VOGU-965824 format. One record per residue (C-alpha): z negated, x negated, y; residue in three letters. Coordinates in nm, 3 decimals, decimal comma. Each point is the difference from the previous one (the first is absolute). Last residue first. Layout:
<pts>
[[Z X Y] "ALA"]
...
</pts>
This chain:
<pts>
[[1,802 -1,035 -1,221] "ILE"]
[[-0,036 0,360 -0,028] "ILE"]
[[-0,359 0,066 0,011] "SER"]
[[-0,209 0,244 -0,189] "ALA"]
[[-0,359 0,189 0,119] "ARG"]
[[-0,326 -0,014 -0,210] "PHE"]
[[-0,142 0,274 -0,065] "GLY"]
[[0,057 -0,071 -0,387] "ASN"]
[[0,272 0,055 0,006] "ALA"]
[[0,034 0,284 -0,207] "PHE"]
[[-0,144 0,046 -0,359] "LYS"]
[[-0,061 0,316 -0,186] "SER"]
[[-0,144 -0,123 -0,327] "GLY"]
[[-0,177 0,352 0,020] "ALA"]
[[0,074 0,243 0,236] "PRO"]
[[-0,093 -0,001 0,352] "LEU"]
[[-0,333 0,173 0,122] "ALA"]
[[-0,215 -0,093 -0,289] "GLY"]
[[-0,300 -0,123 0,208] "ASN"]
[[0,059 -0,401 -0,116] "GLN"]
[[0,354 0,054 0,166] "GLU"]
[[-0,133 0,125 0,341] "ALA"]
[[-0,242 -0,240 -0,002] "VAL"]
[[0,281 -0,244 -0,038] "LYS"]
[[0,253 0,160 0,232] "ILE"]
[[-0,268 -0,030 0,307] "ILE"]
[[-0,080 -0,382 -0,087] "ARG"]
[[0,343 -0,108 -0,029] "SER"]
[[0,144 0,268 0,285] "ASN"]
[[-0,243 -0,149 0,268] "LEU"]
[[0,070 -0,379 -0,094] "GLN"]
[[0,307 0,086 0,052] "ASP"]
[[-0,055 0,129 0,274] "ILE"]
[[-0,167 -0,334 0,178] "ALA"]
[[0,284 -0,232 -0,146] "LYS"]
[[0,216 0,259 0,150] "TYR"]
[[-0,165 -0,133 0,371] "ALA"]
[[-0,060 -0,355 -0,076] "SER"]
[[0,350 0,027 -0,117] "GLY"]
[[0,109 0,186 0,399] "LYS"]
[[-0,208 -0,278 0,160] "PHE"]
[[0,122 -0,255 -0,112] "GLU"]
[[0,364 0,136 -0,018] "ASP"]
[[-0,002 0,012 0,432] "VAL"]
[[-0,190 -0,301 0,009] "LEU"]
[[0,308 -0,104 -0,175] "VAL"]
[[0,178 0,189 0,266] "ASP"]
[[-0,186 -0,103 0,268] "GLY"]
[[0,049 -0,364 -0,010] "ARG"]
[[0,294 -0,053 0,275] "GLU"]
[[-0,143 0,275 0,183] "GLY"]
[[-0,332 -0,142 0,015] "GLN"]
[[0,113 -0,323 0,093] "ILE"]
[[0,202 0,129 0,279] "GLU"]
[[-0,196 0,246 0,140] "ALA"]
[[-0,302 -0,288 0,002] "ALA"]
[[0,261 -0,191 0,214] "ALA"]
[[0,069 0,268 0,222] "LYS"]
[[-0,372 0,061 0,114] "ARG"]
[[0,040 0,246 0,245] "ASN"]
[[0,240 0,250 -0,072] "ILE"]
[[-0,134 0,014 -0,341] "THR"]
[[0,084 0,072 -0,354] "GLU"]
[[-0,275 0,106 -0,254] "PHE"]
[[0,049 0,333 -0,023] "PHE"]
[[0,259 -0,011 -0,260] "LYS"]
[[-0,241 -0,119 -0,169] "ILE"]
[[-0,216 0,361 0,003] "LEU"]
[[0,193 0,093 -0,318] "SER"]
[[-0,072 -0,257 -0,191] "SER"]
[[-0,400 0,045 0,117] "ARG"]
[[0,091 0,417 -0,142] "ALA"]
[[0,022 -0,091 -0,324] "TRP"]
[[-0,288 -0,239 -0,017] "SER"]
[[-0,224 0,255 0,176] "MET"]
[[0,133 0,238 -0,287] "VAL"]
[[-0,090 -0,163 -0,266] "ALA"]
[[-0,267 -0,219 0,045] "ARG"]
[[-0,175 0,399 0,098] "GLN"]
[[0,142 0,094 -0,346] "TYR"]
[[-0,174 -0,273 -0,192] "VAL"]
[[-0,347 -0,014 0,245] "ASP"]
[[-0,005 0,378 -0,071] "VAL"]
[[0,072 -0,168 -0,398] "LEU"]
[[-0,396 -0,095 -0,062] "GLU"]
[[-0,072 0,382 0,095] "ALA"]
[[0,076 0,086 -0,362] "GLN"]
[[0,085 0,377 -0,026] "PHE"]
[[-0,178 0,082 0,255] "ALA"]
[[0,120 -0,170 0,254] "GLU"]
[[0,300 0,103 -0,069] "LEU"]
[[-0,082 0,334 0,017] "THR"]
[[-0,005 0,338 -0,164] "GLU"]
[[0,045 -0,228 -0,320] "ALA"]
[[-0,063 0,321 -0,260] "VAL"]
[[0,167 -0,128 -0,279] "ILE"]
[[0,304 0,128 -0,224] "VAL"]
[[0,213 0,128 0,229] "SER"]
[[-0,119 -0,235 0,323] "GLN"]
[[0,135 -0,338 -0,191] "LEU"]
[[0,369 0,165 -0,047] "ILE"]
[[-0,023 0,088 0,362] "LEU"]
[[-0,154 -0,321 0,100] "VAL"]
[[0,281 -0,199 -0,062] "SER"]
[[0,258 0,206 0,060] "ASP"]
[[-0,136 -0,016 0,331] "ILE"]
[[-0,013 -0,379 0,025] "LEU"]
[[0,332 -0,074 0,105] "GLU"]
[[0,000 0,252 0,303] "GLU"]
[[-0,350 -0,079 0,098] "ASN"]
[[0,058 -0,346 0,082] "VAL"]
[[0,316 0,058 0,182] "HIS"]
[[-0,147 0,284 0,187] "ARG"]
[[-0,333 -0,201 0,067] "LEU"]
[[0,289 -0,267 0,097] "ALA"]
[[0,149 0,237 0,299] "GLY"]
[[-0,375 0,106 0,122] "LYS"]
[[-0,120 -0,364 0,025] "LEU"]
[[0,338 -0,128 0,112] "GLU"]
[[-0,035 0,284 0,297] "TYR"]
[[-0,412 -0,051 0,119] "ILE"]
[[0,131 -0,352 0,079] "LEU"]
[[0,320 0,048 0,171] "PRO"]
[[-0,261 0,273 0,205] "ALA"]
[[-0,308 -0,286 0,036] "GLU"]
[[0,175 -0,225 0,197] "GLU"]
[[0,010 -0,323 -0,148] "TYR"]
[[-0,152 -0,284 0,278] "GLU"]
[[-0,364 0,002 -0,198] "GLY"]
[[0,236 -0,205 -0,332] "PRO"]
[[-0,044 0,089 -0,317] "LEU"]
[[-0,225 -0,183 -0,213] "ARG"]
[[0,141 0,112 -0,330] "TYR"]
[[-0,405 0,153 -0,102] "ILE"]
[[-0,069 0,044 0,360] "ASP"]
[[0,276 0,235 0,082] "LYS"]
[[-0,012 0,258 -0,277] "PHE"]
[[-0,402 -0,007 0,046] "ALA"]
[[0,118 0,156 0,357] "GLN"]
[[0,230 0,235 -0,068] "LEU"]
[[-0,240 0,141 -0,352] "GLU"]
[[0,240 0,081 -0,215] "ILE"]
[[-0,135 0,394 -0,180] "ASP"]
[[0,006 0,061 -0,364] "PRO"]
[[0,240 0,021 -0,296] "PHE"]
[[-0,103 0,366 -0,210] "PHE"]
[[0,051 0,197 0,336] "PRO"]
[[0,311 0,002 0,016] "ARG"]
[[0,112 0,003 0,358] "SER"]
[[-0,148 -0,314 0,094] "ASN"]
[[-0,273 0,021 0,358] "LYS"]
[[0,060 -0,370 0,171] "ILE"]
[[-0,274 -0,057 0,207] "VAL"]
[[-0,024 -0,112 0,329] "THR"]
[[-0,400 -0,158 0,093] "GLU"]
[[0,206 -0,275 0,157] "THR"]
[[-0,094 -0,381 0,160] "SER"]
[[0,169 -0,125 0,280] "GLN"]
[[-0,372 -0,072 0,185] "GLU"]
[[-0,033 -0,240 -0,305] "PRO"]
[[0,334 -0,225 0,022] "TYR"]
[[0,190 -0,061 -0,259] "THR"]
[[0,106 -0,353 -0,132] "MET"]
[[0,345 -0,031 -0,178] "GLY"]
[[0,051 -0,369 0,111] "ASN"]
[[0,341 0,114 0,092] "LEU"]
[[-0,159 0,189 0,340] "SER"]
[[0,256 0,170 0,191] "MET"]
</pts>
């Protein structure tokens, strides 16, 4: 397994993960591999599986805000609403999927490297999930703010502004 995360041109793919919610953009598998420098030895099947799971998770986290927004303005897609948020959405999905791929780093033929990765696995999972939740919070905050400005929420009602409360 390539531990430097290099991808190889002959391993490029044109696969696009279709989003079940038309408001949100589709995710290109090759972009995921390039951005997160995934090892070239990864099979496509686990990558697709984890991306689909991440899409479902992120969509569920955002759907309430989107429905509130769509109740007051016409917003067919996230790109039409605010194009710069597409990258934030993709970061949320890809970070969540990447956190789930940590378990696939462990390999039989590289025992020492796998042991190190296994020791750091929980920390890495938390880091990627934290990054995903930051992006989700940023999206929720922006969407709720615009919805609030357009009268979707009663005056003076304050929600958590899209930010996640954490238990200490």
